[in-house]
Backbone as CSV, one residue per row, in Angstrom:
resi,resn,N_x,N_y,N_z,CA_x,CA_y,CA_z,C_x,C_y,C_z
1,MET,38.403,-64.520,-16.685,38.769,-62.827,-16.337,40.199,-62.229,-16.541
2,ASN,40.439,-60.880,-17.061,41.423,-60.236,-17.736,42.348,-60.135,-16.703
3,THR,43.508,-60.817,-16.930,44.200,-60.294,-16.007,44.897,-59.185,-16.290
4,ASN,45.180,-58.580,-17.194,46.076,-56.804,-17.728,45.696,-55.887,-16.273
5,LEU,46.295,-56.392,-15.154,46.194,-55.563,-13.972,47.933,-55.311,-13.399
6,LYS,47.928,-54.543,-12.654,49.113,-54.222,-12.075,49.002,-54.542,-10.447
7,ILE,50.528,-55.485,-10.298,50.740,-55.952,-9.048,51.694,-55.423,-8.727
8,LEU,51.647,-54.887,-6.843,52.377,-54.447,-6.208,53.208,-55.781,-5.758
9,LEU,54.646,-56.377,-5.699,54.889,-57.239,-5.044,55.933,-57.174,-3.931
10,ALA,55.785,-57.204,-2.669,56.689,-56.597,-1.923,57.342,-58.314,-0.989
11,GLU,58.337,-58.660,-1.619,59.177,-59.810,-1.333,60.891,-59.079,-1.040
12,ASP,61.186,-59.923,-0.360,62.820,-59.669,-0.155,63.542,-60.573,-0.301
13,ASP,63.055,-61.834,-0.609,63.500,-63.372,-1.174,63.886,-62.644,-2.850
14,VAL,65.126,-62.415,-3.322,65.261,-61.754,-4.715,64.773,-62.784,-5.737
15,ASN,65.729,-64.266,-5.282,65.133,-65.343,-5.972,63.482,-65.550,-6.296
16,LEU,62.924,-65.448,-4.914,61.301,-66.018,-5.153,60.734,-64.754,-5.907
17,GLY,61.308,-63.155,-5.292,60.408,-62.255,-6.069,60.910,-62.510,-7.854
18,LYS,61.747,-63.136,-8.435,62.237,-63.010,-9.901,61.055,-64.008,-10.044
19,VAL,60.769,-65.257,-9.485,60.133,-66.387,-9.785,58.956,-65.661,-10.009
20,LEU,58.354,-65.350,-8.869,56.943,-64.630,-8.854,56.554,-63.847,-10.216
21,THR,57.502,-62.944,-10.055,57.401,-61.938,-11.267,57.166,-62.323,-12.546
22,LEU,58.331,-63.383,-12.803,58.152,-64.263,-14.199,56.983,-64.906,-14.310
23,ASN,56.658,-65.559,-13.703,55.263,-66.334,-13.815,54.274,-65.179,-13.732
24,LEU,53.715,-64.113,-12.841,52.606,-63.381,-13.159,52.764,-62.856,-14.174
25,GLU,54.326,-62.300,-14.400,54.031,-61.569,-16.184,53.720,-62.552,-17.036
26,ALA,53.586,-63.718,-17.014,53.555,-64.601,-17.705,52.086,-65.138,-18.450
27,VAL,51.348,-64.620,-17.563,49.561,-64.715,-17.411,49.514,-63.746,-18.106
28,GLY,50.059,-62.593,-17.872,49.513,-61.028,-18.433,49.530,-60.322,-17.399
29,TYR,50.142,-60.369,-15.935,50.124,-59.350,-15.191,51.019,-58.072,-15.486
30,THR,50.862,-56.808,-14.797,52.250,-55.854,-14.913,52.565,-56.161,-12.987
31,VAL,53.848,-56.369,-13.094,54.741,-56.523,-11.416,55.532,-55.436,-11.612
32,HIS,55.218,-54.903,-9.946,55.903,-53.869,-9.877,56.829,-54.362,-8.225
33,HIS,57.795,-55.184,-8.611,58.469,-55.314,-7.554,59.064,-54.678,-6.284
34,ALA,59.160,-54.864,-5.151,59.903,-54.146,-4.387,60.434,-55.108,-3.027
35,GLY,61.840,-55.083,-2.719,62.461,-55.708,-1.954,62.401,-55.593,-0.452
36,ASN,61.402,-54.345,-0.060,61.618,-54.278,0.793,60.058,-53.684,1.389
37,GLY,59.697,-53.264,2.877,58.063,-52.345,3.204,58.199,-50.816,2.863
38,GLU,59.600,-50.598,2.913,59.543,-48.790,2.511,59.285,-48.739,1.002
39,ALA,60.050,-49.198,0.422,60.339,-49.422,-1.276,58.957,-49.563,-1.772
40,ALA,58.485,-50.660,-1.024,57.323,-51.199,-1.728,55.880,-50.120,-1.104
41,TYR,56.156,-49.247,-0.109,55.291,-48.428,0.117,55.283,-46.858,-0.821
42,ASP,56.820,-46.925,-1.406,56.704,-45.586,-2.333,56.015,-46.208,-3.721
43,LEU,56.433,-47.350,-4.078,55.807,-47.985,-5.451,54.450,-47.798,-5.088
44,PHE,53.652,-48.137,-3.872,52.216,-47.939,-4.191,51.891,-46.380,-4.385
45,CYS,52.677,-45.610,-3.578,52.152,-44.349,-3.484,52.187,-43.632,-5.174
46,THR,53.017,-44.082,-6.284,53.686,-43.653,-7.282,53.067,-44.341,-8.181
47,SER,52.370,-45.886,-8.391,52.320,-46.310,-9.051,50.625,-46.790,-9.080
48,ASP,50.203,-46.866,-10.281,48.599,-47.830,-10.099,48.465,-48.808,-10.048
49,ILE,48.357,-49.471,-8.531,48.112,-50.843,-8.376,46.686,-50.868,-8.315
50,ASP,46.939,-52.153,-8.997,45.412,-53.176,-8.846,45.602,-54.025,-7.669
51,ILE,46.464,-54.784,-7.251,46.348,-55.543,-6.092,47.810,-55.741,-5.472
52,CYS,47.911,-56.224,-3.829,48.933,-55.842,-3.340,49.559,-57.290,-2.557
53,LEU,50.288,-58.297,-3.148,51.102,-59.385,-2.434,52.288,-58.961,-2.159
54,VAL,52.222,-59.279,-0.455,52.828,-58.508,0.792,53.353,-59.947,1.489
55,ASP,54.819,-59.997,1.578,55.189,-60.880,2.646,55.401,-60.070,3.730
56,VAL,55.374,-61.009,4.543,55.299,-60.168,6.335,56.451,-59.910,6.250
57,MET,57.407,-60.717,6.402,58.910,-60.759,7.461,59.571,-60.233,6.200
58,MET,59.944,-58.523,6.519,60.508,-58.115,5.462,61.915,-56.918,6.212
59,PRO,62.207,-56.406,5.628,63.390,-55.219,6.270,62.986,-54.156,6.060
60,LEU,63.084,-53.123,6.956,62.798,-51.858,6.934,61.293,-51.500,7.308
61,LYS,60.506,-52.684,7.198,58.719,-52.352,7.651,58.220,-53.310,7.136
62,ASP,57.737,-54.094,8.000,57.128,-55.316,8.041,55.776,-55.271,7.098
63,GLY,55.306,-56.539,6.522,54.522,-56.579,5.615,52.858,-55.789,6.383
64,PHE,52.886,-56.508,7.937,51.441,-56.216,8.806,51.225,-54.697,8.490
65,THR,52.857,-53.688,9.009,52.891,-52.612,8.549,52.708,-52.161,7.645
66,LEU,53.098,-52.401,6.305,52.787,-51.759,4.949,51.338,-51.903,4.636
67,ALA,50.871,-53.161,5.035,49.720,-52.985,4.509,48.523,-52.208,5.219
68,LYS,48.553,-51.951,6.792,48.119,-50.699,7.145,48.534,-49.447,6.628
69,GLU,49.689,-49.232,6.434,49.564,-48.030,5.562,49.080,-47.809,4.544
70,ILE,49.033,-48.697,3.756,48.462,-49.125,2.093,46.981,-48.690,2.946
71,ARG,46.332,-49.287,3.588,44.684,-49.511,4.134,44.328,-48.070,4.195
72,LYS,45.534,-47.167,4.793,45.083,-45.908,5.579,44.736,-44.854,3.691
73,LEU,45.613,-45.286,2.981,45.599,-44.804,1.328,44.301,-45.213,0.441
74,ASP,44.099,-46.563,0.971,43.319,-47.252,-0.401,42.475,-48.497,0.815
75,LYS,40.999,-48.268,0.899,40.614,-49.118,1.768,40.137,-50.648,0.403
76,LYS,40.081,-49.892,-0.472,39.476,-50.884,-1.408,40.441,-51.740,-2.135
77,VAL,42.006,-51.797,-2.321,42.776,-52.512,-2.887,42.760,-53.744,-2.036
78,PRO,42.765,-54.844,-3.152,42.853,-56.066,-2.695,44.219,-56.496,-1.916
79,ILE,44.645,-56.963,-0.591,45.828,-57.471,-0.260,45.743,-58.586,0.212
80,VAL,47.247,-59.509,-0.384,46.620,-61.043,-0.075,48.925,-61.413,0.610
81,PHE,48.050,-61.604,1.877,49.614,-61.680,2.220,50.591,-63.235,1.805
82,LEU,51.686,-63.376,1.675,52.495,-64.277,1.381,53.828,-64.956,2.442
83,THR,54.028,-65.917,3.181,54.582,-65.733,4.163,54.492,-67.368,4.800
84,ALA,55.662,-67.398,5.719,56.100,-69.064,5.991,55.310,-68.586,7.591
85,LYS,54.483,-67.444,7.964,54.151,-67.758,9.574,53.091,-68.354,9.538
86,ASN,52.851,-69.130,10.117,51.322,-69.957,9.852,50.834,-70.448,11.036
87,LEU,50.981,-69.396,12.237,50.361,-69.842,13.541,49.079,-69.147,13.238
88,ASP,47.997,-69.472,14.090,46.627,-69.325,14.138,46.704,-67.435,14.138
89,GLU,47.445,-67.226,15.054,47.422,-65.368,15.911,48.099,-64.770,14.286
90,ASP,48.745,-65.512,13.719,49.548,-64.625,12.763,48.433,-64.581,11.146
91,VAL,47.921,-65.545,11.092,46.553,-66.042,10.207,45.849,-65.074,9.939
92,LEU,45.485,-64.930,11.615,43.873,-64.116,12.097,44.737,-62.476,11.724
93,GLN,45.497,-62.287,12.278,46.373,-60.806,11.970,46.251,-60.228,10.852
94,GLY,46.620,-61.167,9.788,46.902,-61.053,8.200,45.431,-60.886,8.120
95,LEU,44.198,-61.571,8.010,43.202,-61.474,7.461,42.191,-60.645,7.824
96,SER,42.546,-60.088,9.045,42.012,-59.155,9.738,42.507,-57.647,9.212
97,ILE,43.646,-57.398,8.399,43.957,-56.448,7.208,43.851,-56.691,6.039
98,GLY,44.101,-57.858,5.521,44.246,-58.136,4.156,43.157,-58.892,3.666
99,ASP,42.734,-59.265,2.874,41.802,-60.108,2.155,42.320,-61.617,1.988
100,ASP,43.719,-62.225,1.726,43.479,-63.322,2.092,45.053,-63.737,2.411
101,TYR,45.561,-64.949,2.735,46.631,-65.186,3.323,47.210,-66.478,2.840
102,ILE,48.337,-66.465,2.172,48.627,-67.592,1.284,50.209,-68.310,2.270
103,THR,50.120,-69.327,3.029,51.354,-69.646,3.345,52.278,-70.163,2.640
104,LYS,53.679,-70.298,2.493,54.715,-70.504,1.867,55.101,-71.947,2.394
105,PRO,55.849,-73.000,1.677,55.891,-72.608,-0.237,53.930,-73.237,-0.380
106,PHE,53.937,-72.524,-1.578,52.779,-72.678,-2.329,53.113,-73.130,-3.809
107,SER,52.255,-73.276,-5.032,52.365,-73.509,-6.066,51.961,-72.414,-6.881
108,MET,52.548,-72.270,-8.234,51.884,-70.797,-8.935,50.676,-70.924,-9.519
109,GLU,49.804,-72.429,-9.338,48.761,-72.660,-9.826,47.817,-72.070,-8.798
110,VAL,48.282,-72.453,-7.545,47.259,-72.206,-6.101,47.356,-70.379,-6.158
111,LEU,48.486,-69.803,-6.506,48.497,-68.108,-6.259,47.696,-68.011,-7.238
112,GLN,47.795,-68.149,-8.510,46.925,-67.514,-9.676,45.275,-67.336,-9.446
113,ALA,45.049,-69.035,-8.823,43.509,-69.346,-8.922,42.758,-68.580,-7.756
114,ARG,43.944,-68.045,-6.579,43.508,-67.388,-5.334,43.619,-65.804,-5.584
115,LEU,44.023,-65.571,-6.975,44.091,-64.178,-7.270,42.851,-63.943,-7.939
116,GLN,42.643,-64.849,-8.738,41.241,-64.740,-10.131,40.024,-64.758,-8.876
117,ALA,40.128,-65.650,-7.892,38.970,-65.539,-6.916,38.955,-64.191,-6.282
118,LEU,39.961,-63.759,-5.854,39.845,-62.636,-5.139,39.126,-61.386,-5.906
119,LEU,40.081,-61.103,-7.070,39.558,-60.172,-8.162,38.131,-60.262,-8.639
120,ARG,37.645,-61.738,-8.682,36.171,-61.716,-8.709,35.365,-60.995,-7.620
121,ARG,35.456,-61.228,-6.726,34.831,-60.577,-5.241,35.105,-58.821,-5.523
122,THR,35.969,-58.719,-5.496,36.415,-56.945,-5.332,36.814,-56.593,-6.751
123,MET,36.476,-56.742,-7.899,36.765,-56.240,-8.761,35.520,-55.756,-9.354
124,PRO,35.331,-54.493,-9.832,34.132,-53.960,-10.342,33.801,-54.593,-11.953
125,GLU,32.437,-55.055,-12.159,32.368,-55.259,-13.912,32.624,-54.488,-14.342
126,THR,32.413,-53.069,-14.197,32.082,-51.895,-15.423,33.466,-51.049,-14.526
127,PRO,34.340,-50.690,-15.093,35.512,-49.815,-14.633,35.046,-48.390,-14.365
128,ASP,35.411,-48.187,-13.551,34.902,-46.472,-12.704,35.288,-45.128,-14.112
129,GLN,36.048,-45.237,-15.085,36.371,-44.747,-16.431,35.053,-44.701,-16.898
130,LEU,34.127,-45.921,-17.218,33.364,-45.911,-17.917,32.094,-45.655,-17.372
131,GLN,32.090,-45.301,-15.935,30.799,-44.830,-15.284,30.300,-43.357,-15.077
132,THR,29.074,-42.950,-15.080,28.633,-42.046,-14.491,28.208,-41.808,-13.621
133,ILE,29.215,-41.094,-12.794,28.986,-41.096,-11.162,28.067,-39.778,-10.845
134,LYS,27.318,-40.158,-10.005,26.512,-39.008,-9.242,27.403,-38.386,-8.067
135,ILE,27.362,-36.825,-8.290,28.069,-35.901,-7.148,27.032,-34.895,-6.710
136,GLY,26.160,-35.103,-6.001,25.004,-33.923,-5.578,24.277,-34.318,-7.031
137,SER,23.867,-33.048,-7.349,23.059,-32.571,-8.807,23.933,-32.955,-9.699
138,PHE,25.371,-32.793,-9.784,26.131,-33.202,-11.075,26.098,-34.865,-11.048
139,SER,26.770,-34.932,-12.716,27.188,-36.021,-13.047,28.293,-36.035,-13.619
140,PHE,29.187,-37.046,-13.151,30.844,-36.850,-13.611,30.834,-38.133,-14.635
141,GLU,31.073,-37.493,-15.798,31.316,-38.519,-16.544,33.101,-38.801,-16.887
142,VAL,33.583,-39.757,-16.170,35.092,-39.678,-16.063,35.639,-39.832,-17.637
143,GLU,35.343,-41.027,-18.231,35.799,-41.006,-19.904,35.622,-39.891,-20.409
144,HIS,34.890,-39.348,-20.394,34.945,-38.111,-21.346,35.454,-36.788,-20.491
145,GLN,35.607,-36.695,-19.666,36.192,-35.743,-18.484,35.321,-34.506,-18.597
146,ARG,34.102,-34.592,-17.857,33.236,-33.593,-17.945,32.265,-33.980,-16.626
147,LEU,31.722,-32.517,-16.360,30.391,-32.720,-15.534,28.978,-32.315,-15.855
148,TRP,28.093,-32.390,-15.418,26.911,-32.316,-16.298,26.040,-31.982,-14.732
149,ILE,25.257,-30.717,-15.005,24.204,-30.126,-14.006,23.305,-29.466,-14.624
150,ASN,22.290,-29.722,-14.438,20.729,-29.093,-15.500,21.178,-28.873,-16.741
151,GLY,21.363,-29.720,-17.050,21.839,-29.663,-18.965,23.044,-29.017,-19.456
152,GLU,23.619,-28.251,-17.956,25.307,-27.735,-18.747,26.331,-28.516,-18.643
153,GLU,27.400,-28.686,-19.713,28.558,-29.261,-19.417,29.560,-28.401,-19.112
154,LYS,30.370,-28.659,-17.873,31.705,-28.070,-17.719,32.705,-29.147,-17.784
155,LYS,33.543,-28.686,-18.720,34.548,-29.434,-19.067,35.789,-29.548,-17.923
156,LEU,36.675,-31.086,-17.777,37.537,-30.880,-16.799,38.721,-31.064,-17.752
157,THR,40.004,-30.866,-16.973,41.199,-31.170,-17.254,41.437,-32.882,-16.968
158,THR,42.572,-33.536,-17.502,42.983,-34.876,-17.012,43.216,-34.687,-15.706
159,ARG,43.996,-33.731,-15.011,44.326,-33.957,-13.875,43.232,-33.565,-12.781
160,GLU,42.281,-32.385,-13.076,41.119,-32.135,-12.462,40.278,-33.568,-12.552
161,THR,40.501,-34.472,-13.685,39.587,-35.606,-13.512,40.066,-36.458,-12.719
162,GLU,41.115,-36.887,-12.700,42.126,-37.612,-11.792,42.034,-37.340,-10.272
163,LEU,41.826,-36.085,-10.227,41.837,-35.660,-8.753,40.484,-35.687,-8.165
164,LEU,39.600,-35.506,-8.969,38.086,-35.888,-8.589,37.649,-37.091,-8.524
165,LEU,38.351,-38.051,-9.560,37.861,-39.235,-9.034,38.690,-39.835,-7.636
166,MET,39.693,-39.682,-7.372,40.224,-39.756,-6.430,39.178,-39.281,-5.285
167,LEU,38.994,-38.222,-4.903,37.845,-37.708,-4.186,36.452,-38.485,-4.018
168,VAL,36.418,-38.810,-5.043,35.111,-39.603,-5.104,35.027,-40.870,-4.310
169,ASN,36.716,-41.502,-5.013,36.539,-42.781,-3.948,36.807,-43.252,-2.701
170,LYS,37.083,-41.588,-1.927,37.190,-41.687,-1.119,36.385,-40.840,-0.487
171,LYS,35.211,-40.621,-1.088,33.858,-39.680,-0.803,33.560,-40.358,0.861
172,ASN,33.821,-38.486,1.734,33.324,-38.780,2.959,34.440,-39.034,4.061
173,ASP,35.625,-39.575,3.336,36.921,-39.672,3.988,37.816,-38.939,3.470
174,VAL,39.519,-38.921,4.168,40.456,-38.251,3.616,41.071,-38.559,2.594
175,LEU,41.304,-37.764,1.601,42.171,-38.046,1.007,43.518,-37.323,1.236
176,GLU,44.963,-38.198,1.494,46.070,-37.230,1.933,46.592,-36.783,0.738
177,ARG,47.081,-35.434,1.077,47.895,-34.667,0.230,48.797,-35.393,-0.277
178,GLY,50.129,-36.003,0.470,50.863,-36.243,-0.404,50.713,-37.302,-1.341
179,TYR,49.919,-38.363,-1.138,49.102,-39.741,-1.607,48.676,-39.613,-3.255
180,ALA,47.795,-38.190,-3.270,47.626,-37.485,-4.249,48.689,-37.387,-5.448
181,LEU,49.129,-36.356,-4.833,50.280,-35.464,-5.391,51.144,-36.658,-5.909
182,LYS,51.686,-37.638,-5.441,52.517,-38.421,-5.991,52.013,-39.568,-6.962
183,LYS,50.584,-40.156,-6.615,49.797,-40.286,-7.436,49.610,-39.721,-8.893
184,ILE,49.682,-38.714,-8.815,48.793,-37.953,-10.180,49.698,-36.973,-10.793
185,TRP,50.910,-36.577,-9.971,52.107,-35.502,-10.052,53.510,-36.481,-10.505
186,GLY,53.315,-37.518,-9.291,54.903,-38.412,-9.411,55.538,-37.664,-8.545
187,ASP,55.489,-36.560,-7.698,56.023,-36.027,-6.814,55.581,-35.177,-6.164
188,ASP,55.975,-34.970,-4.528,55.198,-34.119,-3.702,55.982,-32.775,-3.654
189,CYS,56.410,-32.005,-4.499,57.403,-31.468,-3.977,56.486,-29.719,-4.414
190,TYR,56.900,-28.595,-3.487,56.028,-27.614,-3.516,55.216,-27.295,-4.580
191,TYR,56.060,-27.389,-5.942,55.398,-26.341,-6.887,54.287,-27.294,-7.343
192,ASN,54.450,-28.708,-7.200,53.010,-29.683,-7.383,52.022,-29.507,-6.716
193,ALA,52.234,-29.317,-5.476,51.351,-28.814,-4.547,50.248,-27.732,-4.797
194,ARG,51.462,-26.466,-4.680,50.278,-25.414,-5.296,49.821,-25.810,-6.702
195,SER,50.256,-26.465,-7.710,49.454,-26.583,-8.640,47.907,-27.429,-8.482
196,MET,48.180,-28.591,-7.251,46.639,-28.889,-7.110,46.056,-28.380,-6.360
197,ASP,46.826,-27.242,-5.564,45.848,-26.010,-5.305,44.824,-25.670,-5.700
198,VAL,45.575,-25.135,-7.352,44.909,-24.309,-8.450,43.676,-25.470,-8.748
199,TYR,44.058,-26.594,-8.748,42.794,-27.502,-9.598,41.624,-27.640,-8.373
200,LEU,42.298,-27.686,-7.459,41.359,-28.031,-6.194,40.037,-26.857,-6.140
201,THR,40.386,-25.302,-6.032,39.808,-24.384,-6.291,39.035,-24.158,-7.362
202,LYS,39.578,-24.496,-8.727,38.458,-24.747,-9.973,37.325,-25.887,-9.395
203,LEU,37.362,-26.833,-8.640,36.819,-27.899,-8.511,35.811,-27.320,-7.500
204,ARG,36.128,-26.709,-6.346,35.205,-25.967,-5.554,34.397,-25.177,-6.149
205,LYS,34.968,-24.477,-7.365,33.985,-23.292,-7.958,33.108,-23.774,-8.819
206,LEU,33.292,-25.124,-9.558,32.332,-25.704,-10.101,31.369,-26.544,-9.262
207,PHE,31.300,-26.907,-8.273,30.549,-27.442,-7.254,29.853,-26.100,-6.632
208,SER,29.818,-25.221,-6.790,29.508,-23.915,-5.666,28.103,-23.651,-5.807
209,SER,27.513,-24.297,-7.217,25.790,-23.935,-7.237,25.282,-25.285,-6.273
210,ASP,26.317,-26.066,-6.113,25.114,-26.972,-4.970,25.542,-26.985,-3.618
211,PRO,25.196,-26.804,-2.712,25.666,-26.542,-1.691,25.790,-27.544,-0.764
212,SER,25.308,-28.704,-1.311,25.626,-29.979,-0.477,26.709,-31.069,-0.651
213,VAL,27.326,-30.353,-1.859,29.107,-30.815,-2.523,29.651,-29.832,-1.797
214,GLN,30.726,-30.326,-0.982,31.759,-29.349,-0.937,33.138,-29.935,-0.602
215,ILE,34.177,-29.715,-0.808,35.825,-29.998,-0.810,36.314,-29.664,0.425
216,ILE,36.621,-30.119,1.354,36.896,-29.412,2.879,38.698,-29.570,2.879
217,ASN,39.178,-28.652,3.578,40.612,-29.218,3.888,40.408,-29.890,5.333
218,VAL,41.540,-30.805,5.226,41.375,-31.348,6.576,43.055,-30.655,6.814
219,HIS,42.846,-30.119,8.107,44.327,-29.423,8.393,45.637,-30.793,8.443
220,GLY,46.848,-30.348,7.874,47.505,-31.054,8.012,47.564,-32.328,7.187
221,ILE,46.726,-32.938,6.793,46.541,-33.911,6.415,45.866,-34.054,4.608
222,GLY,44.916,-33.621,4.712,44.872,-33.601,3.145,43.353,-32.560,2.564
223,PHE,42.352,-33.471,2.289,41.042,-33.072,1.463,39.897,-34.129,1.678
224,LYS,38.476,-33.431,1.785,37.349,-34.686,1.765,36.270,-33.843,0.981
225,LEU,35.839,-34.822,0.132,34.671,-34.709,-0.439,33.672,-34.902,0.150
226,VAL,33.091,-33.882,0.712,31.490,-34.081,1.471,30.415,-34.067,0.779
227,MET,29.364,-34.669,0.790,28.060,-34.772,0.146,27.393,-35.852,0.495
């Protein structure tokens, strides 16, 4: 399996963090390392992450709390806990939030094998950008940044495409405004928020010919694609 994937590593042990980063990068992963839970959350919000490796006992925000907050933003991203906590209740709590639970100490060979097994279970064979996605009466071609309806082509900008794909991936669920701004614009400042509102208005106009597709506001939280 291709390991050209991006990993969020949340680990407060500096030496272990360096060792894990070097070993994972040596087999093809890109690693974003954070030394505490709050920094890890910020990295997740501002980076494209394919899998999360999370220590449980961290300063500022523990791993279980971090994983729950990540789950609110992305229900599908694989989360693996790396921890010295090996009591049954800890393992059960971890597996109720994440996808795997590896107790320390562990070998790099075991970690890599567990990652590969997890990715086989969770990663689609065809990336989203190569798929044609049905949205009501529309066909959404992500790679070519366009919508089709009744043979008519509607071109999308790169940010419209990114925003629509995020809405599709959260279909019938809330896409948090701040998360979308950080992921696409890199910052949730006022001017970027106004820019996103313009793109949302355009997307709503594009879908207006099919009343079964709506992008609705969720007051104080974000937006939801309903279809």
